[in-house]
LOPA-438044 format. One line per field, with one value per residue (C-alpha): residue in one letter; x, y, z. Coordinates in Angstrom, 1 decimal. Each point is the difference from the previous one (the first is absolute). Layout:
REM residues N
code	c(A, ...) .
X	c(X, ...) .
Y	c(Y, ...) .
Z	c(Z, ...) .
//
This chain:
REM residues 686
code	c(X, X, X, X, X, X, X, X, X, X, X, X, X, X, X, X, X, X, X, X, X, X, X, X, X, X, X, X, X, X, X, X, X, X, X, X, X, X, X, X, X, X, X, X, X, X, X, X, X, X, X, X, X, X, X, X, X, X, X, X, X, X, X, X, X, X, X, X, X, X, X, X, X, X, X, X, X, X, X, X, X, X, X, X, X, X, X, X, X, X, X, X, X, X, X, X, X, X, X, X, X, X, X, X, X, X, X, X, X, X, X, X, X, X, X, X, X, X, X, X, X, X, X, X, X, X, X, X, X, X, X, X, X, X, X, X, X, X, X, X, X, X, X, X, X, X, X, X, X, X, X, X, X, X, X, X, X, X, X, X, X, X, X, X, X, X, X, X, X, X, X, X, X, X, X, X, X, X, X, X, X, X, X, X, X, X, X, X, X, X, X, X, X, X, X, X, X, X, X, X, X, X, X, X, X, X, X, X, X, X, X, X, X, X, X, X, X, X, X, X, X, X, X, X, X, X, X, X, X, X, X, X, X, X, X, X, X, X, X, X, X, X, X, X, X, X, X, X, X, X, X, X, X, X, X, X, X, X, X, X, X, X, X, X, X, X, X, X, X, X, X, X, X, X, X, X, X, X, X, X, X, X, X, X, X, X, X, X, X, X, X, X, X, X, X, X, X, X, X, X, X, X, X, X, X, X, X, X, X, X, X, X, X, X, X, X, X, X, X, X, X, X, X, X, X, X, X, X, X, X, X, X, X, X, X, X, X, X, X, X, X, X, X, X, X, X, X, X, X, X, X, X, X, X, X, X, X, X, X, X, X, X, X, X, X, X, X, X, X, X, X, X, X, X, X, X, X, X, X, X, X, X, X, X, X, X, X, X, X, X, X, X, X, X, X, X, X, X, X, X, X, X, X, X, X, X, X, X, X, X, X, X, X, X, X, X, X, X, X, X, X, X, X, X, X, X, X, X, X, X, X, X, X, X, X, X, X, X, X, X, X, X, X, X, X, X, X, X, X, X, X, X, X, X, X, X, X, X, X, X, X, X, X, X, X, X, X, X, X, X, X, X, X, X, X, X, X, X, X, X, X, X, X, X, X, X, X, X, X, X, X, X, X, X, X, X, X, X, X, X, X, X, X, X, X, X, X, X, X, X, X, X, X, X, X, X, X, X, X, X, X, X, X, X, X, X, X, X, X, X, X, X, X, X, X, X, X, X, X, X, X, X, X, X, X, X, X, X, X, X, X, X, X, X, X, X, X, X, X, X, X, X, X, X, X, X, X, X, X, X, X, X, X, X, X, X, X, X, X, X, X, X, X, X, X, X, X, X, X, X, X, X, X, X, X, X, X, X, X, X, X, X, X, X, X, X, X, X, X, X, X, X, X, X, X, X, X, X, X, X, X, X, X, X, X, X, X, X, X, X, X, X, X, X, X, X, X, X, X, X, X, X, X, X, X, X, X, X, X, X, X, X, X, X, X, X, X, X, X, X, X, X, X, X, X, X, X, X, X, X, X, X, X, X, X, X, X, X, X, X, X, X, X, X, X, X) .
X	c(0.0, 1.0, 0.3, 2.5, 2.3, 3.4, 2.1, 3.4, 1.8, -1.2, 1.3, 3.7, 0.9, -2.5, -2.7, 1.6, 2.9, -2.0, 0.1, 3.5, 2.7, 2.4, -1.6, 2.7, -2.1, -2.8, -0.6, -3.0, -1.2, 0.2, -1.8, -2.9, -0.3, -0.1, -2.5, -2.3, 0.2, -1.0, -2.9, -1.3, 0.2, -2.1, -2.5, -0.7, -1.2, 1.9, 3.2, -0.4, -0.3, 3.0, 2.1, -1.3, 1.2, 3.5, 0.0, 0.2, -3.3, 1.5, 2.6, -2.6, -2.2, 3.1, 0.9, -3.6, -0.2, 3.5, -1.2, -3.3, -2.1, -2.4, -2.8, 2.4, 1.4, -3.4, -1.1, 3.1, -0.2, -3.7, 0.4, 3.2, 1.4, -2.7, 2.5, 1.7, -3.2, 0.5, 3.5, -1.3, -2.8, 2.6, 2.3, -3.0, -1.1, 3.4, -0.1, -3.5, 1.2, 3.0, -2.5, -2.2, -2.9, -0.6, -3.5, 1.1, 3.2, -2.1, -2.0, 3.2, 1.7, -3.1, 0.0, 3.6, -1.0, 2.1, -2.5, 2.7, 1.8, -3.2, -0.4, 3.6, -0.7, -3.0, 1.8, 2.9, -2.6, -1.7, -3.2, -1.4, -3.4, 1.6, 2.4, -2.7, -2.3, 2.6, 1.0, -3.6, -0.8, 3.2, 2.4, -1.8, 3.3, 1.3, -2.9, 2.0, 3.0, -2.0, -1.5, 3.5, 1.4, -3.0, 0.5, 3.7, -1.0, -2.4, 2.9, 2.1, -2.9, -0.3, -3.5, 0.4, -3.7, -0.4, 3.3, -1.2, -3.2, 1.8, 2.6, -2.8, -2.0, 3.1, 0.3, 3.4, -0.5, 3.7, 0.9, -2.3, 1.6, 3.5, -1.1, -1.5, 3.2, 2.2, -2.1, 0.2, -3.7, 0.4, -3.6, -1.4, 2.6, -0.9, -3.8, 0.3, 2.2, -2.5, -2.8, 1.7, 3.3, -0.4, 2.9, 2.3, -1.2, 2.9, 2.6, -1.6, -0.2, 3.7, 0.8, -1.9, 1.9, 3.3, -1.1, -0.8, 3.5, 1.5, 1.2, -2.4, 0.0, -2.7, 0.7, -1.5, -2.7, 0.1, -3.1, 1.5, 3.0, -2.2, -2.0, 2.8, -0.8, 0.7, -3.4, -2.6, -3.1, -1.4, -3.0, -1.0, 2.5, 3.4, 3.4, 2.9, 3.0, 2.2, -2.3, -0.1, 3.8, 0.3, -2.6, 2.0, 3.2, -1.7, -1.1, 3.6, 1.2, -2.6, 1.1, 3.6, 1.2, 1.9, 2.3, -3.0, -2.0, 2.8, -0.1, -3.8, 0.0, 2.6, -2.2, -2.2, 1.2, -1.2, -1.6, -2.5, -0.7, 0.7, -0.7, 3.6, -0.9, -1.4, 3.1, 2.4, -1.8, 0.1, 3.7, 0.9, -1.7, 2.5, 2.9, -1.4, -0.3, 3.6, 1.4, -1.9, 0.0, 2.2, 3.0, 2.2, -2.4, -0.1, 2.6, -1.6, -3.6, 1.0, 1.8, -3.0, -2.6, 2.2, 0.3, -3.8, -0.6, 2.4, -1.9, -3.2, 1.9, -0.1, 3.6, -0.1, -1.5, 2.5, 2.9, -1.3, -0.1, 3.7, 0.7, -1.7, 2.6, 3.0, 0.3, 0.9, 1.6, -3.2, -2.2, 2.0, -0.3, -3.8, -0.3, 2.1, -1.8, -3.2, 1.3, -0.2, 3.2, -0.8, -0.6, 3.2, 2.1, -1.6, 0.7, 3.7, 0.5, -1.5, 0.9, 2.4, 2.5, 2.1, -2.5, 0.0, 2.1, -2.2, -3.2, 1.3, 1.6, -3.3, -1.9, 2.2, -0.3, -3.8, -0.2, 2.3, -2.1, -3.1, 2.1, -1.0, 2.8, -1.8, -0.3, 3.6, 1.2, -2.3, 1.3, 3.6, 0.9, 0.7, 2.4, -2.3, -2.9, 2.0, 0.7, -3.8, -0.6, 2.7, -1.5, -3.4, 1.7, -1.3, 3.1, -1.5, -0.8, 3.4, 2.0, -2.2, 0.6, 3.7, 0.6, -0.9, 2.5, 3.1, 2.0, 1.2, -3.6, -0.9, 2.9, -0.8, -3.7, 0.7, 2.6, -2.6, -2.6, 2.3, 1.2, -3.6, -0.8, 3.1, -1.1, -3.3, 1.8, -1.1, 3.4, -1.3, -1.9, 3.0, 2.2, -2.8, 0.1, 3.8, 0.0, -2.6, 1.3, 3.6, 2.4, 1.9, 3.5, 1.3, 0.0, 1.6, -3.2, -2.0, 2.4, -0.4, -3.8, 0.4, 2.3, -2.6, -2.7, 1.9, 1.0, -3.6, -1.2, 2.8, -1.0, -3.7, -1.8, 0.1, -0.5, -3.0, -1.9, 0.5, 0.3, -3.2, 1.6, 3.6, 1.3, -1.6, 2.1, 3.2, -1.3, -0.6, 3.3, 1.9, -1.8, 1.2, 3.6, 0.2, -0.8, 2.3, 3.0, -0.5, -0.3, 3.1, 2.0, -1.2, 0.8, 3.6, -0.5, 2.9, 0.5, -0.5, -3.6, -0.8, 1.4, -2.1, -3.3, 1.0, 0.6, -3.3, -1.6, 1.6, -1.2, -3.6, 0.2, 1.1, -2.8, -2.5, 1.3, -0.2, -3.6, -0.9, 1.7, -1.9, -3.3, 0.5, 1.1, 3.6, 1.5, 3.6, 0.2, -1.4, 2.6, 2.9, -1.2, -0.7, 3.5, 1.5, -1.7, 2.1, 2.8, -1.8, -0.9, 1.3, -2.9, -2.8, -0.7, 2.3, -2.7, -2.4, 2.7, 0.9, -3.6, -1.1, 3.0, -0.6, -3.7, 0.8, 2.4, -2.6, -2.6, 2.6, 0.8, 3.6, -0.2, 3.7, 0.2, -3.3, 1.4, 3.1, -1.8, -2.9, 2.4, 1.8, -3.4, -0.7, 3.4, -0.7, -3.5, 1.3, 2.6, -2.9, -2.0, 3.1, 0.6, 3.6, 0.8, 3.5, -0.7, 3.0, -1.6, 2.0, 0.9, 1.5, -2.9, 0.5, 3.7, 1.1, -3.3, -1.1, -2.3, 1.4, 1.1, -0.9, -3.6, -2.2, -2.3, -3.5, -1.8, -3.1, -0.8, -1.4, -2.3, -2.4, 0.6, -2.3, 1.6, 3.5, -1.0, -1.1, 3.4, 1.7, -2.0, 0.7, 3.8, -0.1, -1.8, 2.7, 2.8, -1.4, -0.3, 2.9, -0.5, 0.7, 3.6, 0.6, 2.3, -0.2, 0.8, 2.4, 0.9, -3.7, -0.6, 2.8, -1.3, -3.3, 1.9, 1.9, -3.2, -1.7, 3.1, 0.0, -3.7, 0.8, 2.8, -2.3, -3.2, 0.5, 1.2, -3.2, -2.2, 1.9, 0.2, -3.5, 1.2, -2.0, -2.5, 2.6, 0.6, -2.1, -2.4, 0.4, -2.5, -1.8, 0.1, 3.6, 1.2, 0.7, 3.5, 0.6, 1.1, 0.9, -3.5, -1.5, 1.8, -0.9, -3.7, 0.3, 1.6, -2.7, -2.5, 1.2) .
Y	c(0.0, 3.6, 0.9, -2.8, 0.9, 1.4, 1.2, -1.7, 3.3, 0.5, -3.4, 1.2, 2.2, 0.0, 2.6, 1.8, 1.0, 1.7, 3.4, -0.3, 2.3, -2.9, -2.3, -0.8, 0.2, 2.6, 2.6, 2.1, 0.6, -3.7, -1.0, 2.4, -1.4, -3.6, 0.9, 1.7, -2.9, -2.4, 2.2, 0.2, -3.7, -0.6, 2.8, 3.2, -1.2, -3.3, 1.7, 2.7, -2.6, -1.8, 3.2, 1.2, -3.4, 0.7, 3.7, 1.0, 1.8, 3.5, -1.0, -1.5, 3.1, 2.2, -2.2, 0.1, 3.8, 0.3, -2.4, 1.9, -3.0, 2.2, -2.5, -2.5, 2.8, 1.1, -3.6, -0.9, 3.2, -0.4, -3.7, 0.2, 3.5, 2.7, 2.6, -0.2, 1.0, 3.9, -0.5, -2.2, 2.6, 2.8, -1.9, -0.8, 3.6, 1.2, -2.7, 1.2, 3.7, -0.9, -1.8, 3.2, -1.7, 2.9, -0.8, -3.6, 1.4, 2.4, -2.9, -1.9, 3.0, 0.5, -3.7, 0.4, 2.9, 2.3, 2.6, 2.7, -2.0, -0.2, 3.8, 0.6, -2.3, 2.1, 3.3, -1.1, -0.8, 3.4, -2.0, 2.4, -1.7, -3.3, 1.6, 1.9, -3.1, -2.1, 2.9, 0.7, -3.7, -1.3, 2.8, 3.4, 1.5, -0.2, 2.0, 3.3, -1.6, -0.9, 3.5, 1.6, -2.4, 0.9, 3.7, -0.2, -1.7, 2.9, 2.5, -1.8, 0.4, 3.7, -0.6, 2.3, 0.3, -3.8, -0.2, 2.6, -1.8, -3.3, 1.5, 1.7, -3.2, -1.8, 2.7, 1.0, 3.7, 0.7, -2.3, 1.9, 3.3, -1.4, -1.2, 3.4, 1.7, -2.3, 0.6, 3.8, 0.2, 2.4, 1.4, -3.5, -0.8, 3.2, -0.7, -3.6, 1.0, 2.6, -2.6, -3.0, 1.1, 3.6, -0.5, -0.5, 3.1, 2.2, -2.6, -0.4, 3.8, 0.3, -2.7, 1.9, 3.2, -1.9, -1.5, 3.4, 1.2, -3.0, -1.5, -2.9, -2.6, -2.7, -3.5, -0.7, -2.7, -2.9, 1.3, 3.4, -1.6, -2.1, 2.9, 1.1, 3.6, 3.0, 1.6, -2.8, 0.1, -2.8, -0.7, 3.3, 2.2, 1.5, 0.5, -2.4, -0.2, 1.5, 3.0, 0.6, -0.1, 2.4, 2.3, 0.2, 0.7, 2.9, 1.5, -0.1, 1.5, 2.8, 0.6, 0.3, -2.9, -1.2, -2.6, -1.8, 0.4, -1.9, -2.8, -0.1, -0.3, -2.8, -1.9, -1.0, -3.4, -2.8, -1.5, 2.9, 0.2, -2.0, 3.1, 0.7, 3.3, 1.2, -1.2, 1.6, 3.3, -0.1, -0.9, 2.7, 2.5, -0.9, 0.6, 3.4, 1.1, -1.1, 1.8, 3.2, 0.2, -2.5, -0.2, -1.9, -2.9, 0.0, -2.8, -2.2, 0.5, -0.5, -3.3, -1.2, 0.8, -1.3, -3.3, -0.2, 0.8, -2.8, -2.4, 0.8, -0.1, 3.7, -0.1, 3.1, 2.2, -1.2, 0.7, 3.5, 0.8, -0.8, 2.0, 3.0, -0.1, -0.7, -3.5, -1.4, -3.3, -0.9, 1.1, -2.3, -2.9, 0.4, 0.3, -3.2, -2.0, 0.8, -1.0, 3.6, -0.2, 2.8, 2.5, -1.1, 0.4, 3.4, 1.2, -1.0, 1.5, 3.3, 0.4, -2.6, -1.3, -1.4, -2.8, -1.1, -3.1, -1.0, 0.3, -1.7, -2.8, -0.6, 0.1, -2.6, -2.2, 0.5, -1.1, -2.9, -1.1, 0.1, -1.7, 2.8, -0.5, 1.9, 3.2, -0.3, -0.2, 2.9, 2.2, -0.5, -2.7, -2.7, -2.0, -0.2, -0.9, -2.8, -1.3, -0.1, -1.9, -2.5, -0.4, -0.7, -2.4, 2.0, -0.7, 0.8, 3.6, 0.3, -1.0, 2.2, 3.1, -1.0, 0.2, 3.6, 0.7, -1.4, -3.3, 0.1, -0.1, -2.8, -2.1, 0.7, -1.2, -2.8, -1.3, 0.3, -1.8, -2.8, -0.5, -0.3, -2.5, -2.1, 0.0, -1.3, -2.8, 1.6, -0.3, 0.1, 3.2, 1.6, -0.8, 1.5, 3.2, 0.3, -0.9, 2.7, 2.9, -0.8, -1.0, 2.1, -1.3, 3.0, -2.1, -3.4, -1.1, 0.6, -2.0, -2.7, 0.2, -0.7, -2.9, -1.5, 0.5, -1.6, -2.9, -0.6, 0.1, -2.2, -2.6, -0.2, -3.3, -2.5, 1.4, -2.3, 2.3, 2.9, -1.5, 1.7, 3.4, -1.0, 1.1, 3.5, 0.7, -0.2, 2.7, 2.4, -1.0, 0.8, 3.4, 0.8, -1.1, 2.1, 3.1, -1.1, -0.6, 3.4, 1.7, -1.8, 1.1, 3.6, 0.1, -1.2, -3.1, -2.5, -2.1, -3.2, 1.1, 0.9, -3.4, -1.8, 1.6, -0.6, -3.7, -0.3, 1.7, -2.6, -2.8, 1.2, 0.4, -3.7, -1.1, 2.0, -1.5, -3.5, 0.7, 1.2, -3.1, -2.3, 1.8, -0.5, -3.6, 0.8, -2.8, 0.2, 3.8, -0.5, -2.7, 2.3, 2.9, -2.0, -1.5, 3.5, 1.2, -2.5, 2.4, 2.4, -2.1, 2.8, 2.2, -2.5, -2.8, -2.9, -2.7, 1.9, 0.4, -3.7, -1.1, 2.2, -1.0, -3.7, 0.2, 1.9, -2.7, -2.6, 1.8, 0.0, -3.7, 0.6, -2.6, -0.3, 3.7, -0.2, -2.7, 2.0, 3.3, -1.5, -2.0, 3.2, 1.6, -2.8, 0.5, 3.7, -0.8, -2.4, 2.7, 2.4, -2.4, -0.6, 3.7, -0.4, 3.2, -1.2, -3.4, -1.6, -1.1, -2.0, 2.0, -2.7, 0.0, 3.7, 0.3, 1.6, 1.9, 3.6, -1.3, 1.4, -2.4, 2.5, 0.7, 1.3, -2.5, 1.6, 0.2, -1.8, -2.5, 1.1, -3.0, -1.5, -3.4, -1.9, 1.6, -0.8, -3.6, -0.2, 1.3, -2.5, -2.9, 1.2, 0.2, -3.5, -1.2, 1.7, -1.6, -3.4, 0.8, -1.4, 2.4, 3.0, 1.1, 1.4, 2.8, 3.4, 0.4, 2.8, 1.2, 0.4, 1.8, 2.4, 0.7, 1.1, 2.4, 1.5, 0.5, 1.8, 2.2, 1.0, 1.0, 2.1, 1.8, 1.0, 0.7, 1.1, 3.5, 0.7, -1.1, 2.2, 3.1, -0.3, -0.1, -3.1, 2.2, 0.8, -3.6, -2.2, -2.0, -3.8, -2.2, -2.1, -2.8, -0.5, -3.4, -2.5, 0.4, 3.6, 1.5, 3.4, 0.4, -1.3, 2.6, 2.8, -1.1, 0.2, 3.4, 1.2, -0.6, 3.1) .
Z	c(0.0, -0.6, 3.7, 0.6, -2.9, 1.0, -2.9, -0.2, 0.1, 3.6, 1.2, -0.2, 1.7, 2.9, 0.0, 3.0, -2.2, -2.8, 1.5, 1.3, -1.6, 0.4, -2.5, -2.5, -3.2, 0.4, 2.7, 1.0, -3.6, -0.8, 3.2, -0.8, -3.5, 1.3, 2.7, -2.5, -2.5, 2.7, 1.1, -3.6, -0.5, 3.2, -0.5, 2.0, 3.5, 0.0, -1.2, 2.6, 2.7, -1.1, -0.3, 3.3, 1.5, -1.2, 0.7, -3.6, -0.6, -0.1, -2.5, -2.2, 0.1, -0.8, -2.9, -1.3, 0.0, -1.6, -2.7, -0.6, 1.2, 1.9, 0.4, 1.8, 2.1, 1.2, 0.5, 2.1, 2.0, 0.9, 0.9, 2.1, 0.5, 0.1, 1.3, -3.4, -1.9, 0.2, -1.5, -2.8, -0.7, -0.1, -2.4, -2.2, 0.0, -1.2, -2.7, -1.2, 0.0, -2.2, -2.3, -0.2, 1.7, 2.4, 1.4, 0.9, 1.4, 2.2, 1.4, 0.8, 1.7, 2.1, 0.9, 1.0, 2.3, -2.2, -1.3, -0.2, -2.7, -2.0, 0.4, -1.2, -3.0, -1.0, 0.6, -2.2, -2.7, 0.7, 0.6, 2.5, 0.3, 0.8, 2.5, 1.8, 0.1, 1.8, 2.3, 1.1, 0.5, 1.5, 1.0, 0.7, 1.2, -3.6, -1.5, 0.5, -1.7, -3.0, -0.3, 0.3, -2.7, -2.3, 0.7, -1.0, -3.2, -0.7, 0.6, -2.6, -2.4, 0.9, 1.3, 3.1, 0.7, 0.4, 1.9, 2.5, 0.7, 0.6, 2.3, 2.0, 0.1, 1.3, 2.7, -1.4, -1.0, 0.7, -2.9, -2.3, 1.1, -0.7, -3.4, -0.9, 1.1, -2.0, -3.1, 0.5, 0.7, 2.9, 0.1, 0.3, 2.7, 2.0, -0.4, 1.2, 2.9, 1.2, -0.2, 1.6, 1.5, 1.3, 2.4, -3.0, -1.9, 1.1, -1.1, -3.4, -0.6, 1.0, -2.6, -2.6, 0.7, -0.2, -3.3, -1.4, 0.9, -1.6, 3.3, 0.1, -2.8, 0.4, -1.0, -3.5, 0.0, -2.3, -1.7, -0.6, -1.7, -2.1, -1.5, -2.2, 0.3, 2.3, 0.5, -0.2, 2.0, 2.1, 2.2, 1.6, -1.9, 0.8, -1.6, -0.4, 2.3, -2.8, -0.5, 3.8, 0.2, -3.0, 1.5, 3.2, -2.0, -1.8, 3.3, 1.2, -3.3, 0.2, 3.5, -1.3, 2.1, -3.1, 1.6, 1.6, -3.2, -1.9, 2.6, -0.3, -3.8, 0.3, 2.5, -3.0, -1.2, -2.2, 3.1, -0.1, -3.7, -3.2, -2.2, -1.1, -1.5, 3.3, 1.8, -2.4, 0.3, 3.8, 0.1, -2.6, 2.3, 2.6, -2.5, -1.0, 3.6, 0.7, -3.1, 0.7, 3.8, 1.7, -2.4, 2.5, -0.3, -3.8, -0.6, 2.7, -1.2, -3.7, 0.8, 2.1, -2.6, -2.9, 1.8, 0.5, -3.7, -1.0, 2.2, -1.9, -3.3, -0.8, -1.1, -2.3, 2.7, 2.6, -2.4, -0.8, 3.7, 0.2, -3.2, 1.6, 2.8, -2.4, 1.5, -3.4, 1.2, 2.0, -3.0, -2.3, 2.4, 0.1, -3.8, -0.4, 2.7, -1.8, -3.4, -1.3, -1.9, -2.5, 2.8, 1.8, -3.1, -0.8, 3.6, 0.0, -3.5, 1.0, 3.7, 1.3, -2.6, 2.8, 0.3, -3.6, 0.6, 3.0, -2.0, -3.2, 2.0, 1.8, -3.2, -1.6, 3.1, -0.2, -3.6, 0.7, 2.9, -2.3, -2.7, -2.4, -2.5, -2.8, 2.1, 1.1, -3.7, -1.0, 2.8, -1.2, 2.5, -2.6, 2.1, 3.0, -2.4, -1.5, 3.5, 0.6, -3.2, 1.1, 3.4, -1.7, -2.3, -2.9, -2.1, -3.3, 1.1, 1.8, -3.1, -2.2, 2.1, 0.5, -3.7, 0.0, 2.7, -1.8, -0.3, 3.6, 1.4, -2.4, 1.1, 3.7, -0.2, -2.5, 2.6, 2.8, -2.1, -1.0, 3.6, 1.2, -2.8, 1.0, 3.6, -1.2, -2.0, -3.3, -1.6, -3.6, 0.8, 1.6, -3.1, -2.2, 2.0, -0.2, -3.7, -0.7, 2.1, 0.5, 2.8, 2.5, 0.6, 2.0, 3.2, 0.7, 1.7, -3.2, -2.1, 2.6, -0.4, -3.7, 0.7, 2.3, -2.7, -2.8, 2.2, 0.9, -3.6, -1.3, 2.6, -1.1, 0.1, -2.8, -3.5, -0.6, 2.2, -2.3, -3.5, -1.2, 0.5, -0.8, 3.3, 0.3, 3.1, -2.1, -2.3, 3.0, 1.5, -3.2, -0.4, 3.5, -0.6, -3.2, 2.2, 2.8, -2.3, -1.7, 3.5, 1.3, -3.0, 0.2, 3.8, -0.7, 2.2, 0.3, -3.1, 2.0, 1.0, -3.6, -1.2, 2.6, -1.2, -3.6, 0.8, 1.7, -3.1, -2.2, 2.3, 0.0, -3.8, -0.3, 2.3, -2.1, -3.2, 1.5, 1.1, -3.5, -1.6, 2.4, -0.7, -3.8, 0.3, -1.1, 2.1, -1.3, 0.5, 3.6, 0.7, -1.1, 2.0, 3.1, -0.1, -0.6, 3.2, 2.0, -0.4, 2.3, 3.1, 2.2, -1.2, -0.2, 2.5, -0.8, 0.5, -2.3, -2.7, -0.1, 0.2, -2.9, -2.1, 0.7, -0.9, -3.2, -1.0, 0.8, -2.2, -2.8, 0.4, 1.3, 2.7, 0.7, 0.8, 1.9, 2.3, 0.9, 0.6, 2.0, 2.1, 0.8, 0.8, 2.5, 1.7, 0.5, 1.2, 2.7, 1.1, 0.4, 2.1, 2.2, 0.3, -1.3, -1.8, -0.7, -1.4, -1.6, -3.3, -2.6, -3.1, -2.1, -2.5, -0.7, -0.5, -3.3, -0.2, 0.8, 2.7, 3.3, 2.8, 2.7, 0.7, 2.9, 1.6, 0.3, 3.3, -1.2, -2.7, -3.3, -0.3, 2.4, 1.6, -2.4, -3.0, 1.2, 0.5, -3.6, -1.1, 2.2, -1.5, -3.5, 0.6, 1.5, -3.2, -2.2, 2.0, -0.9, -3.6, -1.9, -2.8, 2.1, 0.4, 3.5, -1.2, -1.8, -3.7, 1.0, -3.6, -0.7, 3.3, -0.7, -3.5, 1.6, 2.3, -3.0, -2.0, 2.9, 0.7, -3.6, 0.2, 3.1, -1.7, -2.9, 2.0, 3.6, -0.8, -2.0, 3.0, 2.5, -2.2, -1.3, -3.6, -0.9, -2.0, -2.5, -0.9, -2.2, 2.2, -0.2, -1.7, 2.6, 0.7, -1.0, -1.1, 2.9, 1.2, -1.2, 3.2, -1.4, -1.4, 3.2, 2.1, -2.4, 0.4, 3.8, -0.1, -2.3, 2.8, 1.9) .
//
């Protein structure tokens, strides 16, 4: 039967340990949860009895209220712990209030013997009927509090007649008097004082006289601040606080008490009126009085009023006040802070040329901060405008404007653009920029930049990835190198540096010629060019050079050469894997050829692991092929080198000096094996 069921969880540990903080796995929260689960399984009364037996009824009730299980909480409380009922009602009332179920919350607050909380709830909602109903029925002492709260709400709405009636009904006429004084409604305040607080009449009359002299400034009410004006009427009539203060200031001015009149005009603030024109007029009255009658206070009053005008964003008026006292630096600061640059520039040009650098510097900084490159350029600050374009990465605009500023500016921003592209790993884009706009070789660091770029492009991934475009990156690289070589020569750089870039130019030309040959299916031309590139394994990754040459020989059916070159590739690949940059490779196969013995071991492999495994399998297959000689035909190899060197002697000068247009363009495609024609075709690309 249900009443005899004891959940297994309660068998270990004993029940007496459930609420103990020393339980190893649980604690107070866990014990409440277990107690509640058990009570639910047994039902309200049976569960209550069981929990009462073990002294856990309070924990179960707490857990139920925290979980929002209000029916269970009330059931357990009524059955076993009636002293807990008011607390449950209170928690339930707060839950209902949060849910917006105010009438139900009222009933729950009353049931919890907390009518004050129900009244506060209705006051917060400005439900005055509900608040008054609860007060009259359950807490008569709170009736006055409800009336006062309702009266203050009426004051905020400028409904002074309604507010007065409520304050009087609440038997709080002193609060009505204070509200009228704060609102500048002195006649109402005096009338109410005579009727309800005659013993206070002398004090209120004294306050009124002080107010007229500008010595008493009432606190502005929330309602007055919300009106947005300076002379609005409300309820039974009257003038605003601002007008009352100004009226007092005029009385002082007419009585020739000028210093106090200044102070009175300055007592009007944005707390008393949101009519900025009215405020400006009052404050300027203070300035006029100071200038005409209290000259020793002129600087002080001008600074005070100018600060206030800036706060309400009347920058031009504030600056004009400073100008009127020859305070040009302060006037310029106000103009600039308000973004009135034309006025600032006009002022320094006509009155304060000593501040020209200050204003122009700030103007440039302002435009730079707003990234307004066009305005900078139009105002004659081209260099600063170009910097803004660069910061915005608007390189097209930057280079367009730079061209109108001379070659030096073009080189500067082309170098910046190219550097950014390199940092973004867009090496082809960087070469394109340098090839289009030129290279700056005036600093060693820049020459190093071009070295890093050509090294990256010469080490591009396998050509099969770019066959469709015939190695477009090589075209951009060679365009850059043409500009770099010309710049190096013009700068009188060391012959070794010029020779280095000319050599790289030739290497990239051979690579482009090989790509063209491969694209057009000229296998023998591709073979010759790939082998010729082995001469430059200090400029291109050695593993790449040997792999490309071996695969070109394979495509042309030269398997003996293929075996030797790919075997060399595998040796280099293994050295890279082992991190041996000084691997002692055997050079016996390459003696009596132009292929250098010394080479640099790259830091990473050109091919992926699966691709290298395919090469390894193919070399093993060739090694078991009796028809493949495992040596190079050295005379044939040397003939390739001589043919390529002859092509260089006849063609490279044209590429470097841009004379190629004067020569007859080659027919394309040339015959397979015609290296001179192949090189000329590659040069014609740029």
